N, C-alpha and C positions, 0 to 999 in steps of 0.2 A: 462508492465512499465503504466505509469501516465500518461494520455496525460495533457503534459505544457508544453508549448513554451519559449524557452527563453529568457530575456528580459537584456536590455540595461540598467544600471545604470544613472543616471542624475547626480550624483557628481561624481564615477570617471570615467566614459566613458566604463567601463568593462561591461560582457557578461556574466550574472549566472543565471545560472537553481535551482531553485529552485523544489524539490521533494518532496510527503509525502507517505506512507507507510510502512507497515513491512517491505516489501524488503530491506529498507534501512539500516539494520543492519547487513545486506550477502554485502551490497555493498558499506557501508561505509569506508574511512579509518582512522575513528575516534574509538578509540574503547571506550567503555563505559566500567565504574568503574563497581566494585562487588553491589556499594550501589544504584546505577541507571539497571543494571541486576536486582538486590533485588526488586527495586520497578519498574517493568514493567514484572516483572514474579506477585507479590503481587496485580500490576492492573488487569490480568489475569484474576486469583483466586478467582478476587472477582467479576469478568465476568462481565467486564471493557473494553470498546472497545476502542483499543490502538492506536495510529497515531503517525509512527516517523515521524521528517521531517528534512529535509537538504538541503543542494546548495551545487553546482558545481560552480567554477568559470573556464570562459571560456578568453584567450584568442583572438583579433580580426579577426583574421588570419583563427584560429580554428573551432571558430563561422560561419563565413561565409562557408567554405569549408563546417563542419556540413547540414549549414541550406541549401546549393542550392542543395546536394544529397541527402535528407529528403523534398521535394517542386517537386524536378525531380519524385524520386516515389507516393508524394502525384500527385500529377496533371498527370501521367503516365495511358494511356489507357488500360499497359495491368493487368490485371483485378487478374490471378493466382499467388497466393501470394503475393496480394498485403500489405493485413493485415499485414504480417509475415514479410515482407522487413522494415513496418516502424515500425512495435515492432523491429528490430533487429537495425533499423536507432535509434531510442532511446536509445535503452539498451548501446548505444554505451557514451551517457551524463552520465548514471546514473553507473557511477563509481568511484572512489575516489570523494566521494561526505565525505563533512564535515556535522557532524550530529550536527544539531541547540539544538532540544531539542526534547520532548516526552507530550503526550498530552492522557487522559483517561476521555470515557465519559462514562454515562452508558444509553445500548443502552435497549430499554424496550420491552419485548414481545411482540407482537401487538395483539389485544384484543380475546378471545378465542382460545388463542393456547394454553393455559394447559390442557381447558375441552376435544377442539378437540383430543390432542393425548393419554384424558385418555377415550376418547369413542374408539378412535383403539385399543386399550390398551384393552376393556373391549369385541369389536370385535376378539379378538385375533389373532390383525393385529400387525404386526413389525414395529414399525417407525423407519427411520432409520434420524440423523440427518447431514446433512453438514453447514458448519459454513470455509468459507475462514480464520477464524482465528485459533490463538493454541487451541491445543487437552484442555487448559481448563478452557476456555471462553464454547467450546461447555458440557462439562463437566455440566459446571456451570448451560448453561442455562436448559440439561439436572433436574441437581437438585431440579431449579425454577418451573420444566412443572410438579413437583414429589408434591410442597406443597402445 
């Protein structure tokens, strides 16, 4: 989960939790139409870093019940599995999300990455690439370093 604290709207008084990240597609009640799916896929193929944005409205009682449990975990001196318990508590609010939209930005490689990978290859070393994004993004980074 992405650290994000619910907030209360000044106009409606409702509590909301805005969330961003690519897990939103799995946790959202919104269904992306085929055009939006194609656009997201195109962004990934182009090597762009994509970010989905969604929210969930919470009624007053549900928010305070969750908030009290979250804070009890947060201030707890019981350290065993504390991070996991906080993550699980946060995950409870990251369901039934309403997708607002998505963005894509170019995430350029850091200086000297292609040259460094090339030197590793010249030394007969295998180079593994880890990315938290889509497979298409990882492939595009690999292609970029070969250019």
